[in-house]
C-alpha positions in Angstrom: 2.9 -33.0 28.0 -0.5 -32.8 29.8 -0.7 -36.4 29.7 2.8 -36.6 31.6 1.4 -34.1 34.2 -1.6 -36.4 34.6 0.3 -39.4 35.3 2.4 -37.6 37.9 -0.7 -36.1 39.5 -2.0 -39.4 40.1 0.9 -40.3 42.1 1.3 -37.2 43.9 -0.5 -38.4 47.2 1.9 -41.4 47.5 4.9 -39.4 46.9 4.2 -36.9 49.4 3.5 -38.9 52.3 6.8 -41.2 51.2 9.0 -38.5 50.9 7.6 -36.1 53.3 8.8 -32.9 51.4 5.8 -31.1 50.6 6.2 -28.0 52.5 3.5 -25.9 51.1 5.7 -23.1 50.1 5.9 -22.2 46.3 9.0 -23.5 44.6 9.1 -20.7 42.3 8.9 -16.7 43.6 9.3 -13.4 42.3 12.9 -12.1 43.4 11.5 -8.6 44.5 8.0 -9.3 45.8 8.3 -12.7 47.0 5.2 -13.8 45.4 4.7 -17.0 43.6 5.3 -16.7 39.9 2.3 -17.8 37.9 2.7 -20.5 34.7 6.3 -21.4 35.3 7.4 -24.0 32.7 10.2 -26.3 33.3 12.4 -28.4 30.8 14.2 -31.3 32.3 17.0 -32.9 30.7 18.9 -36.0 32.3 18.1 -39.9 32.7 14.5 -38.5 32.1 13.8 -36.0 29.5 10.3 -34.2 30.2 8.6 -30.6 29.9 5.9 -29.6 32.3 4.0 -26.7 33.6 4.6 -26.5 37.1 1.7 -26.3 39.8 1.4 -26.1 43.7 2.7 -29.6 43.7 6.0 -28.8 42.1 8.5 -30.2 44.5 6.7 -33.8 45.0 6.6 -34.0 41.3 10.3 -33.3 40.8 10.9 -35.6 43.7 9.9 -38.4 41.5 12.7 -38.0 39.0 15.0 -41.1 39.4 18.7 -40.8 40.4 21.1 -39.0 38.2 22.4 -35.5 37.0 19.8 -33.4 35.7 19.7 -29.9 34.1 16.0 -27.9 35.1 15.5 -24.9 32.9 12.7 -22.6 34.5 10.8 -20.1 32.3 7.8 -17.7 32.7 6.2 -14.7 31.0 8.2 -11.5 31.9 11.2 -13.3 33.7 14.6 -14.0 33.1 15.2 -17.7 32.3 16.8 -19.7 35.2 18.9 -22.7 34.5 20.3 -25.0 37.4 21.9 -28.3 37.9 20.2 -31.2 40.2 22.0 -34.2 41.5 19.4 -36.7 42.5 20.2 -39.8 44.7 18.1 -42.7 45.0 15.1 -42.5 47.2 16.0 -39.0 48.0 13.8 -35.9 47.9 14.7 -33.3 45.1 16.4 -31.0 47.7 15.6 -27.9 45.7 15.6 -24.8 47.5 13.0 -22.1 46.8 13.9 -20.2 43.3 13.7 -16.6 42.5 13.0 -15.6 39.2 14.3 -12.0 38.3 11.6 -9.9 36.2 13.1 -8.7 32.9 14.6 -5.2 33.1 12.5 -2.3 32.0 14.9 0.2 31.4 16.2 -0.8 28.0 12.7 -0.2 25.7 12.8 3.3 27.2 15.5 4.3 24.8 13.4 3.3 21.7 9.8 3.9 22.9 8.6 5.0 19.8 10.4 2.3 17.7 9.9 -0.8 19.7 7.0 -1.0 22.2 7.9 -3.4 24.4 11.3 -5.8 25.3 9.5 -9.0 26.5 8.8 -12.0 23.6 7.1 -15.3 24.1 4.0 -16.4 25.6 2.5 -19.4 27.3 2.0 -21.2 23.9 5.8 -20.8 23.4 6.9 -22.3 26.5 4.9 -25.4 25.9 7.4 -26.3 23.3 10.9 -27.2 24.0 12.2 -26.1 20.6 10.4 -22.7 20.5 11.1 -22.1 24.0 14.8 -22.5 23.2 14.7 -19.1 21.2 11.7 -17.1 22.2 10.7 -17.7 25.7 14.0 -16.7 27.1 15.7 -13.6 25.7 17.8 -14.2 22.5 21.0 -12.3 23.1 21.4 -11.5 19.2 17.5 -10.3 18.8 17.7 -8.2 22.2 20.8 -6.5 20.5 19.5 -6.1 17.2 16.1 -4.6 18.4 17.6 -2.2 21.0 21.4 -1.4 20.9 21.5 -1.7 17.1 18.4 0.2 16.3 20.0 3.7 16.6 21.8 2.9 13.2 18.6 1.6 11.7 20.0 -1.9 11.6 17.7 -4.4 9.7 17.8 -8.0 10.5 19.5 -10.0 7.7 19.3 -6.8 5.4 15.2 -7.5 5.1 13.1 -4.6 4.4 10.0 -4.5 6.8 7.8 -6.1 4.4 9.4 -9.4 4.8 9.0 -9.3 8.5 5.4 -10.0 9.7 3.7 -8.1 12.7 0.4 -9.3 14.3 -1.9 -8.1 16.8 -3.9 -10.9 18.5 -3.4 -12.9 15.4 -4.3 -10.3 13.0 -1.6 -9.1 10.2 -1.0 -5.6 10.7 1.5 -5.0 8.0 0.3 -2.4 5.7 -1.3 -3.8 2.7 -0.4 -0.9 0.4 3.5 -0.6 1.3 4.4 -3.8 3.4 5.6 -2.2 6.3 4.9 -2.8 9.7 2.5 -0.7 12.1 3.9 -0.3 15.5 3.0 3.3 15.5 -0.7 2.3 15.7 -0.4 1.4 19.5 2.7 3.6 20.4 3.1 4.5 23.9 1.2 1.6 25.1 4.3 -0.2 26.5 2.3 -1.8 29.5 -0.1 -3.7 27.7 1.8 -4.8 24.6 4.4 -6.6 26.7 2.9 -10.0 26.0 4.6 -11.3 22.8 5.3 -14.4 20.6 8.3 -14.1 18.2 9.7 -16.5 15.7 12.7 -15.9 13.4 13.0 -17.3 10.1 9.8 -19.4 9.8 10.1 -21.2 13.2 6.3 -22.3 14.1 4.3 -20.2 16.2 0.6 -20.8 16.9 -0.6 -17.5 15.6 0.7 -17.7 11.9 2.7 -19.2 9.0 5.7 -16.8 9.6 7.8 -14.6 7.3 11.4 -15.0 6.1 12.5 -12.3 8.7 11.0 -12.1 12.2 7.1 -12.9 13.1 5.9 -11.2 16.0 2.4 -11.3 17.4 1.4 -8.9 20.4 -1.1 -10.2 22.8 -3.6 -7.8 24.4 -5.7 -10.4 26.2 -6.9 -8.8 29.6 -6.9 -12.0 31.6 -3.0 -12.2 31.0 -2.4 -9.0 32.8 -1.6 -9.2 36.4 -3.9 -7.2 38.7 -2.0 -3.9 39.2 -2.1 0.0 39.2 1.1 1.5 37.3 1.9 5.0 37.1 4.7 6.3 34.9 6.6 9.5 34.1 9.4 9.7 31.6 11.7 12.6 30.2 13.7 12.6 27.4 15.6 14.8 24.7 14.9 12.7 21.8 11.5 13.4 20.0 9.0 14.0 23.1 10.2 15.8 26.4 7.8 14.2 28.6 5.5 11.1 28.9 2.8 10.3 31.5 0.9 6.7 31.5 -1.4 5.0 33.9 -2.4 1.4 33.5 -5.0 -0.7 35.6 -5.6 -4.3 35.1 -7.9 -6.4 37.4 -6.6 -9.6 36.7 -8.9 -12.5 36.6 -11.5 -12.2 38.9 -13.7 -14.7 40.6 -16.7 -14.0 38.7 -14.7 -14.7 35.4 -14.4 -11.0 34.4 -11.0 -9.4 33.3 -10.6 -5.5 32.9 -7.7 -3.6 31.7 -6.9 0.1 30.7 -4.2 2.2 29.7 -3.6 5.8 28.8 -0.5 7.6 28.0 0.5 11.2 27.0 3.7 12.2 25.0 4.5 15.7 24.6 7.2 17.9 23.4 7.3 21.5 22.0 10.5 20.6 19.9 12.5 23.3 21.7 13.9 20.4 23.7 14.1 17.6 21.0 17.3 16.7 19.7 16.4 18.1 16.1 14.8 21.3 16.2 11.2 21.5 15.0 10.5 17.7 16.0 7.6 18.6 17.8 5.5 15.8 19.6 1.7 15.8 20.7 0.2 12.4 21.2 -2.2 10.3 23.2 -2.6 6.6 23.5 -5.4 4.7 24.9 -6.4 1.0 25.6 -9.6 -0.4 26.8 -10.1 -4.1 27.1 -12.7 -6.5 28.9 -12.8 -10.2 29.0 -15.4 -12.6 30.2 -14.6 -16.5 31.0 -18.0 -18.2 29.9 -16.8 -21.4 31.2 -13.9 -23.4 31.8 -13.4 -23.8 27.9 -14.4 -20.6 26.4 -13.7 -16.9 27.0 -14.7 -13.8 25.0 -12.8 -10.6 25.0 -13.3 -6.8 23.4 -10.4 -4.4 23.1 -10.0 -1.1 21.7 -6.7 1.0 21.2 -5.7 4.0 19.3 -2.8 6.7 19.6 -3.7 9.9 18.1 -0.5 11.7 17.1 0.6 14.9 15.6 4.6 15.4 15.2 6.9 17.4 13.3 9.2 15.6 11.0 13.0 16.0 10.3 14.3 15.4 6.6 17.6 14.4 5.4 19.6 16.9 3.2 23.0 17.0 1.5 26.5 17.1 3.4 27.0 20.7 1.8 24.1 22.1 3.8 25.0 20.5 6.9 28.6 21.9 6.6 27.0 25.3 5.7 24.8 25.7 8.9 27.5 23.8 11.1 25.5 20.9 12.3 24.5 17.3 10.9 21.2 18.0 12.5 19.7 20.7 10.4 16.0 20.5 9.7 15.4 22.0 6.0 11.4 21.5 7.0 11.2 24.5 9.3 11.6 28.3 9.6 10.2 31.2 12.0 6.7 32.6 11.6 5.9 35.5 14.1 8.9 34.5 16.2 8.3 30.7 16.5 9.5 27.9 14.6 7.2 26.3 12.2 7.6 22.9 10.5 6.0 22.3 7.0 6.2 18.6 7.2 3.7 17.5 10.1 2.2 13.8 10.5 -1.1 13.5 11.9 -2.7 10.2 12.2 -5.5 8.5 14.6 -6.4 5.1 13.3 -8.2 3.2 16.0 -8.5 -0.6 16.2 -11.3 -2.6 17.7 -11.1 -6.4 17.9 -13.3 -9.2 19.2 -11.8 -12.4 20.2 -12.9 -15.9 21.3 -10.5 -18.3 22.9 -11.5 -22.0 23.3 -9.3 -24.2 25.3 -10.5 -28.0 25.7 -10.5 -29.4 29.4 -7.5 -31.6 28.5 -5.6 -28.5 27.3 -4.8 -30.3 24.1 -6.8 -28.3 21.7 -6.9 -24.4 21.6 -8.6 -22.5 19.2 -8.2 -18.5 18.9 -10.7 -16.4 16.7 -10.5 -12.6 16.2 -12.3 -10.1 14.4 -10.8 -6.8 13.7 -11.5 -3.3 12.4 -9.4 -0.4 11.7 -10.4 3.0 10.7 -9.2 6.7 10.9 -7.1 9.2 9.4 -3.7 9.5 8.4 -2.2 12.7 6.7 1.2 14.1 6.0 1.6 17.7 5.4 3.8 19.3 2.7 4.6 22.7 0.8 3.1 23.1 -2.5 3.4 26.0 -5.0 2.7 26.9 -8.4 4.4 29.4 -10.6 6.5 30.7 -7.9 10.0 30.2 -6.7 10.9 26.9 -4.7 10.3 27.8 -1.0 12.8 25.1 0.1 15.9 26.5 1.7 18.0 23.7 0.8 16.7 23.7 -3.0 19.8 23.3 -5.0 19.8 26.5 -6.9 20.1 28.3 -3.5 23.3 26.6 -2.7 26.9 27.7 -3.5 27.7 24.6 -5.4 25.0 25.5 -8.0 27.4 27.9 -9.2 30.4 25.9 -9.2 30.5 21.8 -9.3 26.9 21.7 -10.5 27.4 24.4 -13.1 28.4 23.9 -16.7 32.2 24.2 -16.6 32.0 26.9 -19.1 29.7 29.2 -16.8 30.7 28.6 -13.3 30.6 31.6 -11.1 33.0 31.7 -7.8 32.0 35.0 -6.8 28.3 34.3 -6.7 29.0 30.8 -4.9 30.9 33.0 -2.2 27.8 35.3 -1.9 25.3 32.6 -1.1 27.9 30.9 1.1 28.0 34.0 3.0 24.2 34.4 3.2 23.7 30.9 4.3 25.9 31.6 7.4 24.5 35.1 8.0 20.7 35.4 7.0 18.3 33.0 8.8 15.7 33.4 6.2 18.1 32.0 3.7 19.1 28.9 6.1 15.2 28.2 6.7 12.0 28.5 4.9 10.9 32.2 4.9 7.2 31.9 6.1 6.7 35.5 6.2 7.5 36.0 2.7 5.3 33.0 1.7 2.3 34.9 3.3 3.3 38.2 1.6 3.7 36.8 -1.6 0.2 35.1 -1.3 -1.8 38.4 0.1 -0.3 40.3 -2.9 -1.5 38.1 -5.6 -5.1 39.5 -6.2 -6.3 37.4 -9.2 -9.3 37.0 -11.3 -9.6 33.2 -12.3 -11.6 32.6 -15.6 -12.5 29.4 -17.2 -11.9 28.7 -20.9 -14.8 30.5 -22.1 -13.9 33.6 -20.0 -16.7 33.0 -17.2 -15.3 34.4 -14.0 -14.6 31.7 -11.3 -13.4 33.5 -8.6 -11.6 37.0 -7.5 -9.2 37.2 -4.5 -6.1 36.1 -3.4 -5.2 33.2 -5.4 -2.4 30.8 -3.7 1.1 30.7 -5.2 2.0 28.8 -1.8 0.0 26.6 0.2 0.2 23.6 2.7 -1.2 20.4 1.5 -2.3 17.3 3.7 -1.5 14.0 1.9 -4.2 11.5 3.2 -4.1 7.7 3.1 -6.9 7.0 5.2 -7.5 3.2 6.0 -10.5 1.0 6.3 -9.8 -2.3 7.1 -11.6 -5.4 8.3 -9.9 -8.7 9.2 -10.3 -12.1 10.5 -8.0 -14.7 11.9 -8.3 -18.0 13.5 -5.6 -20.6 14.7 -5.7 -23.7 16.1 -3.2 -25.7 18.1 -3.6 -29.4 18.5 -2.0 -32.0 20.5 -3.2 -35.4 19.2 -0.4 -37.2 20.4 2.4 -36.8 22.7 5.0 -36.6 20.1 2.9 -34.4 17.5 1.7 -31.0 17.6 -0.4 -29.3 14.8 -1.1 -25.8 14.1 -3.2 -24.2 11.5 -5.6 -21.6 10.5 -6.9 -19.1 8.1 -7.1 -15.5 7.9 -9.0 -12.4 5.7 -7.9 -8.9 5.3 -9.8 -6.4 3.1 -8.3 -3.0 3.0 -9.9 0.4 1.4 -7.2 3.0 1.6 -8.5 6.4 0.4 -5.7 8.3 -1.3 -6.2 12.1 -1.6 -4.9 15.7 -1.0 -6.7 18.4 1.2 -6.1 22.0 1.4 -4.4 22.3 4.8 -3.4 26.0 5.0 -3.5 28.7 2.2 -1.1 30.9 3.9 -2.9 34.1 3.6 -4.5 33.3 0.3 -8.3 32.8 -0.3 -8.6 29.9 -2.5 -6.7 27.5 -5.0 -7.6 27.0 -8.6 -7.6 23.0 -8.8 -6.0 22.4 -12.2 -2.8 20.1 -13.3 -0.2 22.5 -13.1 2.3 20.4 -15.2 -0.5 19.5 -17.9 -1.4 22.9 -18.1 2.5 24.0 -18.9 3.0 21.2 -21.3 -0.5 21.6 -23.0 -1.2 25.4 -22.5 -3.5 25.3 -25.4 -5.9 22.7 -24.6 -7.8 23.7 -21.3 -9.2 20.4 -21.1 -6.0 18.5 -20.5 -5.3 20.3 -17.4 -8.4 19.5 -15.5 -8.0 17.5 -12.7 -11.8 16.2 -12.9 -13.5 16.7 -16.1 -17.0 15.6 -14.3 -16.1 18.8 -11.8 -14.2 20.9 -14.1 -12.5 24.4 -12.9 -13.0 23.8 -9.3 -12.0 26.6 -6.8 -11.2 25.1 -3.5 -10.6 26.1 0.2 -9.2 25.0 3.5 -10.7 21.4 4.1 -11.4 20.5 0.5 -10.2 17.7 -1.5 -8.2 18.6 -4.5 -5.1 17.5 -6.8 -5.9 13.8 -6.5 -8.3 11.2 -5.2 -8.6 7.5 -5.4 -9.0 4.4 -3.3 -6.6 1.8 -3.0 -8.2 -1.9 -2.7 -6.6 -4.8 -1.5 -7.6 -8.0 -0.1 -5.7 -11.2 1.1 -6.8 -14.7 2.5 -4.6 -17.4 3.6 -4.5 -20.9 5.0 -1.7 -22.4 6.5 -0.5 -25.4 8.6 2.3 -26.3 10.6 3.2 -29.9 12.0 5.8 -30.3 14.8 7.2 -33.6 15.7 8.6 -34.1 19.1 10.9 -37.2 19.0 13.8 -38.2 21.1 16.5 -35.6 21.3 15.1 -34.3 18.1 12.1 -31.8 17.4 11.2 -31.2 13.5 8.4 -29.4 11.9 7.1 -29.1 8.4 4.6 -26.2 7.3 2.6 -25.2 4.0 0.6 -22.2 3.2 -1.3 -21.0 0.3 -2.2 -17.0 -0.1 -4.6 -15.4 -2.5 -4.1 -11.5 -3.0 -6.1 -9.0 -5.1 -5.5 -5.3 -5.7 -7.7 -2.7 -7.7 -7.8 0.9 -8.0 -10.9 3.1 -8.0 -10.7 6.4 -9.2 -12.9 9.2 -8.0 -12.0 11.8 -10.9 -11.9 11.8 -14.7 -8.6 13.4 -15.3 -8.2 15.5 -18.5 -5.1 13.9 -19.2 -6.4 10.3 -19.1 -10.1 10.2 -19.5 -10.6 6.7 -20.3 -8.5 5.0 -17.5 -8.4 7.2 -14.3 -12.1 7.2 -13.2 -13.9 4.0 -11.8 -12.6 0.7 -11.2 -9.5 -0.8 -12.8 -8.8 -4.4 -13.6 -8.4 -6.4 -10.6 -4.9 -8.0 -10.4 -4.5 -11.3 -8.8 -1.9 -13.4 -7.2 -1.8 -17.1 -6.0 1.2 -18.0 -3.9 2.3 -21.1 -2.0 4.6 -21.5 0.9 6.8 -24.6 2.1 9.0 -24.8 5.2 10.8 -27.5 7.1 13.1 -27.6 10.1 14.6 -29.7 12.9 16.5 -29.2 16.1 18.8 -31.9 17.5 19.5 -31.9 21.1 23.2 -33.0 21.5 22.5 -32.9 25.1 20.8 -30.7 27.6 22.9 -27.8 26.8 24.0 -28.0 23.3 21.6 -28.0 20.4 21.9 -27.8 16.4 19.2 -26.2 14.4 18.2 -25.9 10.8 15.6 -24.2 8.9 14.6 -24.0 5.3 11.6 -22.3 3.2 10.3 -21.5 0.1 7.9 -18.4 -0.3 6.0 -16.7 -2.8 4.8 -13.1 -1.8 2.7 -10.6 -4.2 3.9 -7.2 -4.7 2.6 -4.2 -2.9 -0.2 -2.0 -4.2 2.3 1.1 -4.1 4.9 -0.9 -6.5 2.3 -2.5 -8.6 0.3 0.6 -10.0 2.5 2.9 -11.7 1.0 6.4 -11.1 -2.0 5.7 -9.3 -2.8 9.4 -8.5 -3.7 10.1 -12.1 -4.5 6.7 -13.8 -5.0 2.9 -13.4 -1.9 1.7 -15.3 -0.2 -1.2 -13.5 3.1 -2.8 -14.6 3.5 -5.1 -17.5 3.3 -8.8 -16.5 3.1 -8.5 -12.6 4.8 -11.4 -10.7 4.8 -12.7 -7.1 8.3 -12.4 -5.4 10.2 -15.9 -5.0 12.1 -16.1 -1.8 14.3 -19.2 -0.8 15.9 -19.2 2.5 18.2 -21.4 4.6 20.0 -21.3 8.0 21.7 -23.4 10.4 22.4 -22.6 14.3 24.3 -24.0 17.1 22.5 -22.8 20.3 24.1 -23.2 23.9 22.1 -23.3 27.1 24.2 -23.5 30.2 23.8 -22.2 33.6 26.5 -19.5 33.1 26.2 -19.1 29.6 23.4 -18.9 26.6 23.3 -17.9 22.9 23.5 -18.9 19.4 25.5 -18.7 16.2 23.7 -18.6 13.0 24.5 -18.7 9.4 22.2 -17.8 6.7 21.4 -17.6 3.2 18.3 -15.8 1.2 17.5 -15.0 -2.1 14.7 -13.0 -3.4 13.7 -12.9 -7.0 11.0 -10.8 -9.0 10.9 -8.0 -6.8 9.4 -4.8 -8.1 10.1 -1.0 -7.3 8.3 2.0 -8.7 9.6 5.4 -8.4 8.7 8.8 -9.6 11.0 12.1 -10.3 11.8 15.1 -12.7 14.0 14.1 -15.5 16.1 17.4 -16.1 17.3 15.7 -19.5 13.6 15.3 -20.8 12.3 18.5 -18.7 9.5 16.2 -17.6 8.1 14.4 -14.5 9.0 10.6 -15.1 7.9 7.2 -13.7 10.6 4.6 -13.4 9.3 0.9 -13.0 12.1 -1.6 -12.0 11.1 -5.2 -12.4 12.7 -8.7 -11.9 15.2 -7.5 -9.1 16.8 -10.2 -7.2 19.0 -9.7 -3.9 21.2 -12.1 -2.1 21.4 -12.0 1.9 24.4 -13.9 3.0 25.9 -13.9 6.6 26.3 -15.1 10.1 24.7 -13.5 13.3 25.9 -14.6 16.9 24.9 -13.5 20.3 26.0 -14.6 23.9 25.2 -13.8 27.3 27.8 -14.8 29.9 27.2 -14.8 33.6 30.9 -14.2 35.0 29.5 -14.0 38.4 26.0 -13.9 40.4 26.1 -10.3 39.8 28.2 -9.6 36.6 26.8 -10.4 33.4 28.7 -10.0 29.8 26.7 -9.8 26.6 27.9 -9.7 22.9 26.4 -9.6 19.5 27.7 -9.4 16.1 26.0 -9.5 12.6 28.1 -9.9 9.7 26.4 -10.0 6.3 26.9 -9.4 2.6 23.5 -8.2 0.8 23.8 -7.7 -2.6 21.9 -7.4 -5.9 21.9 -10.7 -7.5 21.1 -9.7 -11.1 20.7 -6.7 -13.5 16.9 -6.0 -13.6 14.8 -4.3 -16.2 13.2 -0.9 -16.0 10.8 1.2 -18.0 10.7 4.9 -18.0 7.5 6.6 -18.9 6.6 10.3 -18.9 3.9 11.0 -16.5 1.8 13.4 -18.4 1.3 11.3 -21.5 2.4 7.6 -20.3 4.5 7.6 -23.2 7.2 5.1 -22.8 10.5 6.9 -23.5 13.2 4.3 -22.4 13.7 0.6 -21.4 16.8 -1.2 -20.8 18.7 -2.8 -17.9 20.2 -1.5 -14.6 23.6 -2.8 -13.9 23.1 -3.4 -10.1 24.5 -6.9 -10.0 27.1 -7.4 -7.3 26.3 -3.9 -5.9 25.5 -3.4 -2.2 21.8 -3.4 -1.0 21.3 -0.2 1.1 19.5 0.7 4.4 21.2 -1.0 7.0 24.9 -1.5 8.3 26.2 -4.6 7.2 28.5 -5.1 10.1 27.2 -4.6 13.5 28.5 -5.5 17.0 28.2 -4.9 20.7 29.8 -5.8 23.7 28.5 -5.0 27.2 28.6 -5.5 30.8 26.0 -5.5 33.3 25.9 -5.4 37.2 23.1 -6.7 39.1 23.6 -5.6 42.9 22.0 -7.4 45.7 19.8 -4.3 46.7 17.8 -4.5 43.2 19.8 -2.0 41.2 21.8 -2.7 38.1 24.2 -0.8 36.0 25.4 -1.5 32.5 27.5 -0.3 29.6 27.5 -1.2 25.8 30.4 -0.4 23.4 28.9 -0.7 20.0 30.2 -0.7 16.3 28.4 0.0 12.8 30.0 -0.4 9.6 29.6 -1.1 5.9 26.5 0.8 5.4 25.6 1.7 1.7 23.3 4.4 0.3 20.3 3.8 -1.5 21.3 3.9 -5.3 19.6 5.9 -8.1 18.8 3.4 -11.1 19.3 6.1 -13.9 23.2 6.3 -13.0 23.7 2.6 -13.5 22.0 2.3 -16.9 23.6 2.5 -20.4 23.0 5.9 -20.6 24.1 6.9 -17.2 27.4 4.9 -17.5 28.2 6.3 -21.1 27.8 9.8 -19.8 28.9 10.1 -16.3 32.3 9.5 -14.6 32.9 6.2 -13.3 33.1 7.3 -9.8 29.3 7.8 -9.4 28.8 4.1 -10.6 29.8 2.3 -7.2 27.5 3.2 -4.3 28.7 5.4 -1.5 29.8 3.6 1.3 28.8 5.8 4.7 31.4 6.1 7.4 31.9 3.3 10.1 31.9 4.6 13.8 31.5 3.5 17.4 29.1 4.5 20.1 29.0 3.7 23.9 25.8 3.2 25.8 25.1 3.4 29.6 21.8 2.4 31.4 20.8 2.1 35.1 17.7 1.0 37.0 16.8 0.8 40.8 13.6 -1.0 42.2 12.5 0.1 45.5 9.9 -1.9 47.5 7.9 0.9 49.5 5.4 -1.9 51.1 4.4 -5.3 50.0 3.2 -5.1 46.7 4.1 -1.6 46.0 7.2 -0.8 44.1 9.0 2.5 42.8 11.2 1.8 39.9 13.9 4.3 38.4 15.6 3.7 34.8 18.0 6.0 33.3 19.5 5.2 29.7 22.2 7.5 28.0 23.1 6.8 24.4 26.1 7.9 22.3 28.0 9.0 25.6 30.9 9.9 23.5 28.9 12.2 21.6 29.8 10.9 18.1 27.7 13.3 15.8 29.4 12.2 12.5 28.0 8.7 12.3 25.7 8.6 9.5 22.7 6.2 9.7 21.3 6.3 6.4 21.5 8.2 3.1 19.9 8.2 -0.6 21.1 9.2 -4.1 18.8 11.7 -5.3 16.9 10.6 -8.4 17.7 13.9 -10.3 20.8 14.2 -12.5 22.2 17.8 -13.4 22.2 18.2 -17.2 24.4 20.3 -19.5 23.9 21.3 -23.0 26.0 19.3 -25.6 27.7 21.0 -28.6 24.8 19.5 -31.0 22.4 20.9 -28.9 20.9 18.1 -26.9 20.8 17.8 -23.0 23.6 15.6 -21.7 23.7 14.3 -18.3 26.5 15.8 -16.5 26.4 15.3 -12.5 24.2 13.4 -10.3 22.5 15.6 -7.4 24.2 15.2 -4.1 23.3 12.3 -1.8 21.0 13.1 0.9 22.1 12.0 4.8 21.1 11.4 8.0 23.0 10.9 11.3 23.0 9.1 14.6 22.0 11.5 17.1 24.6 12.5 19.6 24.3 12.0 23.4 20.7 11.4 24.2 19.0 10.3 27.5 15.7 8.7 28.5 14.5 8.6 32.1 11.8 6.6 33.4 10.1 6.2 36.9 7.3 4.0 37.7 5.2 3.5 40.6 3.3 0.2 40.6 0.7 -0.8 43.2 
């Protein structure tokens, strides 16, 4: 491409004189400001097929095209792609009028500000390749719908968990090495500086990495890429936070080679106006960036960002509870204390990221090398109620519900009168419906106790906590490094490759948060004390520091470090042939994990303290794909890949809070994926239809729960899980008229378990294996996403820089997450067959409205307004998720043994009713 531009530039002078068409005015401008648009890429299809970056000589260069009919596609960062038809006559100028590109609408991302940070994707590198430009530099209608419109129903592309997508920040992988999940919240609120993105789906080549089976996204925060601006933003919403304030400054690239960028945001809400009571929000966000252009080929940048956040959390509960309180948006985590609402579940996190990056680009622009060093640190805590030798303080505890006395009770001892009394209490007494904080304080203050050790020595005297708030920490320290290169050795060949390394140490521990009026906590293992009451050594949390008395701010209960590291090498080769773009790629990944215990547990003195074995995995990945250009408007595309992926730390180690045991014969997952697409790019129509198939094998899952039949806390390890993801997706955008655009998207999938995996059940306090067998999941549906989702919308773009839109959405075939116990031989023998099939959640419709207006106050100064209203029909009965509880109610059989009787009720969550998000921005 660069050689082509050089050849054309050499003839520029002659062409300009001969054709007399160089007017000096820019060919492509911003539709609102009238300013020239920088870095515009054009793809030309006709008698001559070319791809080029436009400069000031754009008109003269296009005038050199030979006679014929052409399709020109113009794309630029932050703008809608524009496609036009050009008929060129012999010895005539191009006759192109000045083109106006429309900036991408900003209103959409406001609705899901905490879920998805920005709405633009693609970057300069993507624009250099026609194959990648096809999907990522212009807004893919399906990805746009799945990212925003479908997110209210917790839609997951192709049914993949987050660990099968890859999220990067300046080329550094940001998926949590402990769980695999994406880390969007680390830069929450920084919309203005995280808009530059490169996105790839299903292993399409991108310059920053090998890719993932799902969506790969790289957020770029390079200061020189931000246009010079000041930007003030105010937002108002009834979702989680009520108000948002933000200010962003960018200098652009100055004449001395320096670029500066800064952004600060504040999101706040006291929970009184959030959609679910108790979801208060208190967050700051900040970004600082500086870049220096060292010479024509080298630049160095330093950025720092963070998002300190404190927010109240809502939890799912059973339909019985929702019906008792008359709302599907009841929050069981809250209660009144001193006349104010208090939430027992609070998430607090602040994990800053500092990155130093070097950018190299040779003078010919045929070689680009980016290298980034990154360090992440800080704290992440999640609070929860804890209690010992006291009644369960949770309002929705199953023993406090009417069903405990009826359908959950032994058929021979059901008590309708007691159920009626509890039903009336739920409806009339707020101290029954919610956590009774005042009662918890009262119990603690009355519990004057003298604590003694096994020898009779007094350890403490005072108010011993029966109830408390604990903070569960996962504090990460991660160093990472990544380098990637993009090389164009030939006009038809593009090679990208790189290497990266991540080393993570996550401190996992509990900290005393609030003693609720008590003086201290006696730090012993309460389950061990119950099971081994005659042996005081067994109940010790740490034999090296026995009989600890802890107070607010002290670590207690458990303390270990999860250590993970990963390094990867990868390479892609893309071949640009006549009417065909093809690619191949390969990767190698090495992963290691290890537990470091900081306590010598009384139950496990030999395998709880110090370093565990290091578990290692060596994984390969290969991929290939091609795009065939039928003509300038229609394309066929196929991608195929095989990938091995190591399990995460949380699925590898069985009970890391107490010991260093890990699963037997750990294996990497094996992933095979293939897809085929038809794509259309017409001036009035763009979109694609894709059919896909993915098979994931050897997945591992670890879970813990209280087994009523064994009266013990148990660990459940499931290995060899296989899932099949089969389906089709389509997205189209149609320009009905110059001012009216229609969009439609459809996801139709069949995501099911493909085998019957094995399980091992062990008792947590002894590590004794009490059961092992198979779980009969084959053919049952995977949970967590609607397997059918559709949207149809219209947008009106007025000539006076306003737009108005409506989307009608449908969600269906969503299934609850299954409990494994029910589908074992033991469960299938004891339980009614109706419990075997997973519950399908209710299907439903929603309608969304949005509007925006942009007012040019003076040249370069704009005031913009955006308003989105979601679920305007106020559908409050559409579930967006649910899970079967792991516990199963038991009854005593005639032979005296405990027999499985009835599963605990499924817990559900619902799509919010009517919500709004209003956003106004002043840019100057």
